[in-house]
N, C-alpha and C positions, 0 to 999 in steps of 0.2 A: 504493500500500500504506500509506504514511504517513497519507494522508487518511482511509482507511477506519479505521485505528487510532484516529485522533483523533476520528472520528465515534462509534465504539464507546465510547471513553472518556467522551465528552460525554454519551452516552445513559445510561451507567452512573451518572454524577454526577447527572443529572436524576432517574433512578429512585430513587436513594438519598438525595436531598436532604432528605426528610422523616423519615429514619430517626433515631430518638431512642435506641432501646434495642436495638442489634444483638444483645445477649446473649440476648434473648427467643427467638431462633431455637432456642436450646437446649431450650425447652419442647416443641418439635415432636419432638425426639429423645427426651426423657424419656417422652413419651406415645405414641410411635410404635407400640408393640405393641397399643394399644387401639382399639376402634371404637365403644364405647358408654360412656355415663356416667350417673350419678345426680347431680342437683344438689339439695343438701340445704338446705332453708330452715328457719326457726325458728318456723313457725306451730304452734299447739297440735296440729294433726293429725299432726305427725311422731311424737308419743308413741304413736300407734296403729299405726305401721308395724312390721311384722315383718321386721327386717333379714335374717333367715335366708332370706327368699324372694328376695332380690336376687341378681342375677347376680354371682358372685364374680370374674368376669373383667372387670368394668366399673370405670371410674375413679370414685372417690368425690370429688365436689367440694363442700366445705362452705363456709359463708359466715358473715360477721358474728359473731353470738354462739353459733354452733353448737358451739363448743368446750366449752360448758357441758353438752352432752348426756352423760348418765350412762354411755353405752356408747361414748364417743368412742374409747377404745383399741381396742375390737372393730371398730367401724365403720372406723377407720383411714383417714381421708381422705388421698388423695395430694396434694391441693392445697386450701388454704384462702384465700378471697378477702375482702379488706376493701374496701368502697367508700370514696371520699374522705370524710374527716371534714368536718363542717359544723356550724354553730351548732345547738344550744348546746354542742357538744363543744369542750372546751378542750384545750390541749396536756397539761395535768396529767391530765385524764380519759383522754385518748388513751393516755398512757404506762401508766396503770393497766390499761386494757383490753388493750393489747398484751402487757403483762407477764403478765396472767392467761392469755391465749391461748398465750403461750410456755410457760407452766407446764403447760397442759392438753393441748395438741396432741401427738400422737405425734411422736417425734424426727425421722422422715423426711418429715413433711408439709411440702411446699413452701408458702411464703406469698407472696401477691401483694398489693401495696398501691398506691394511686394516688400519682403522683409527688409531690404536695404533702406527703404523709405519710412519704416515703421516709427522710428523715434521722432522724426520730423512730423509725421502725421499725428502722432499721439499728442504733440504739443499744440496742434491746431484743431483737430476734431474732438473737442472736449464735450460736445453736447449730444453725441450719438454713439451707437455701437460701432466699434472699429475692429476689424480682423486683418490678419496678415497671411501671406502665403509665400512660397519660395520657388524659384526656378531650379531646374537641374534634375528633375525626376523622370519617370517613365511610366508606362502602363503597368498595372492598373491605376487609374486616376484616383488620387486620395489627397484631399486638401489638408489632412493632418501631417502629411509628408510633403516632399518636394513634388511639384507638378511638372508636366512636360514643358520645357522652355518654349515660349511662343515667339512668333515674329510679329504678331499683332495682338492688341488687347482683346479683340473679339475671341481669340483662341483661349484666353483665360476664362471668358464668359461661357464659352461652350463647355470647357472642362468643369466649370462650376455647375452648370446645368446638369451634366452627367452625374457629378458627385452627389448633388442633393436629390437625385432620383427622378428628375423630370423625364417625360416621355417624348416631348416635342419642343424643338427650339425653332423660332422663326426670326431670321435676320432682317432688320430694317435699317436703311441708311448706311449700308456697307457696300460701297461701289468697287473699291480696289481697282480704279481705272488708272493705275500708275503708268500704263503703257502710253497714255496720251502725252503730247509734248507741250500742251498749253498751260501746264501747271496743275497742281493738286489743291483743290479748294475744300471748304467745309460749309456747313449750313449757316455759320455765324460769320460776322465781319471781323477780319483779323486786326482791324484798327480799333476795335472795342474790347472790353475786358475778355481776355482769352490767353492761353499759353503763348500763342504767337505774339500777341501784343507785349507781354512781359519780357519775352526774349528780345524783341526789337528795342524795347525801352533800355535794355542793358547792353545793346550793341552786339548781341550774340547771333542774330540773323539779320539779313537785309530785307528790303521791302518786297523783293521778288517772291512769287509763290513757289513752293517746293516742286521739284521734279520738272522744271521747264527744260527744254532742249532734249535732244535724243539721248536715251539712256545708255550708259556703257554696258557691255555684255555682262560684267560682273553683277550689275544690278538685275539684269534679266535672269541670270542664274538664280539670284535670290528670290525673284518672283516665282520661279518654277518650284523652288524649295518650299515657299509659302503655300502654294496651291497643293502640293503633295502632303504637306503637314495638315492642312485643312481636311483633306480627304481621309487621312488616317484617323481623324477624330469622329468620323461617321462610324461609330462602333456598332457592330452587329453581334448580338448575343442571343442564344437560344431562348432563354427565359425572360427576356426583357425587351420592351419596345423602346427604341431611342432613335428619333428621326430629326434631321436638321434640314431646314428649307430656307431658301432665299425668298421671303414673302414680299419683297419690295418690287412693285411693278415697274419702277423707274430705274432699277439697278440692273446692270448687265453682268454682274458677278455670277459666274457659273460653276463654282466648285461644288455647289449643292443644287438639288432639284428646285425649280421654281414652283411657288405655290401662291394661289390667289388669296388676297385678304378676305 
């Protein structure tokens, strides 16, 4: 009996050795009543979406600069996700960006940040629930451990949807039209409060929109990797339904099947 107990104890230790954030189990409880979500991106196409057509029983997952949406109070996202900060974002800019999100997001919106930004986030998001996650993991997806390193914040949202047990994810405002040479824009004005404005104010980026001119082949290889990574997140399991759709009629992003609102 003592040997069996010791074996069980050892197995438990081995299974939990990579657990970094046991508190993230709570996310499953928070979202247990739901089986569907809308993942809200910041592409210009989001301005054409009629939010009255969306399922009122679905989770709203917003990301990045979505807190600048004029209808953020009505949309009322249950969770807002930030990807890990990266150059040219400085701590000063990050604090400004987080402070703006704290001001704009509805009071009950839960915020998720990557581990490296957690201390800064903790100093800003004092009025709401704050959770953290970390890059560098693999399948199976588990937010108490490291998750699969994404190339876009939408990949974090998809992984979260899988982790909390949702059956259907619908992408809105996610265009990924990096291939165009006219510049990459968002639904909001870069000269009004936004990450882009804060970066410009500190001289970290110029006035030109990102990704103008023909892209070098290295960036195209990166696009290919991004698409393949998205496709890998369309997880098929025998005993579980998990579907991802691009439900935005104005978006040409085709890593996932299109679905009408």
